[in-house]
C-alpha positions as CSV (number, residue, x, y, z in Angstrom):
1,X,150.6,10.2,-67.9
2,X,152.5,13.2,-67.5
3,X,152.2,16.2,-66.2
4,X,153.3,19.2,-67.4
5,X,155.8,22.7,-65.3
6,X,156.8,25.1,-66.7
7,X,159.8,27.2,-65.0
8,X,161.1,30.5,-66.2
9,X,164.4,30.9,-65.5
10,X,166.6,34.3,-66.0
11,X,170.7,34.0,-67.9
12,X,171.5,35.8,-65.6
13,X,171.3,32.5,-62.9
14,X,170.8,30.0,-65.0
15,X,172.6,30.6,-68.5
16,X,173.0,27.7,-69.9
17,X,169.2,26.5,-70.1
18,X,169.9,22.9,-68.9
19,X,170.6,24.1,-65.9
20,X,167.4,25.3,-64.6
21,X,165.3,23.1,-62.3
22,X,162.6,23.9,-59.6
23,X,164.8,24.6,-57.1
24,X,166.4,27.7,-58.8
25,X,163.3,29.4,-60.6
26,X,162.2,32.2,-60.9
27,X,158.7,30.4,-61.4
28,X,157.5,27.3,-61.6
29,X,153.5,26.6,-63.6
30,X,151.8,23.9,-63.5
31,X,150.1,23.4,-67.0
32,X,146.7,21.8,-66.1
33,X,145.5,18.6,-66.9
34,X,148.1,15.5,-67.8
35,X,149.4,14.2,-70.5
36,X,149.7,10.5,-72.2
37,X,152.7,11.7,-74.7
38,X,155.4,13.5,-74.4
39,X,154.5,15.4,-78.0
40,X,151.7,17.2,-76.6
41,X,152.3,18.1,-73.6
42,X,155.1,19.8,-75.1
43,X,152.4,21.4,-76.6
44,X,149.5,22.1,-74.2
45,X,152.7,23.5,-72.2
46,X,153.8,26.1,-74.7
47,X,150.3,26.8,-75.6
48,X,149.3,27.0,-71.9
49,X,152.6,29.8,-71.2
50,X,151.6,31.6,-74.7
51,X,147.9,32.3,-73.4
52,X,149.6,34.4,-70.2
53,X,150.5,37.6,-68.6
54,X,153.4,36.0,-67.6
55,X,154.5,35.3,-71.4
56,X,154.0,39.1,-72.1
57,X,156.7,40.2,-69.1
58,X,159.5,37.9,-70.5
59,X,162.6,40.4,-70.4
60,X,165.3,39.7,-72.3
61,X,166.9,38.1,-69.7
62,X,164.1,35.2,-69.1
63,X,163.3,31.6,-70.7
64,X,161.2,29.2,-70.2
65,X,161.6,25.8,-69.9
66,X,158.8,22.9,-69.9
67,X,159.8,19.8,-68.2
68,X,156.8,16.7,-68.8
69,X,157.3,14.1,-65.3
70,X,156.0,11.4,-64.9
71,X,153.0,11.2,-62.4
72,X,153.0,8.2,-59.5
73,X,149.3,7.9,-58.2
74,X,148.9,12.0,-59.4
75,X,151.8,13.0,-57.5
76,X,155.1,13.8,-59.7
77,X,158.2,12.2,-59.6
78,X,161.0,13.7,-58.9
């Protein structure tokens, strides 16, 4: 199974979105639920973010990155 994390990063800290991680993100949101397919994980994370107030408060320097991580016994692997 997969869990989805939405990482919010500033381009001032991580100009390349690939460098955005849980360690340097300004916020990390865990999307409720687990997903069996990467496409479902990504789509649900995007929909979840769109429903939050955070999505409406983005500045021009903010970017969102979705990470789908495998779970083992309910815990995400790093």
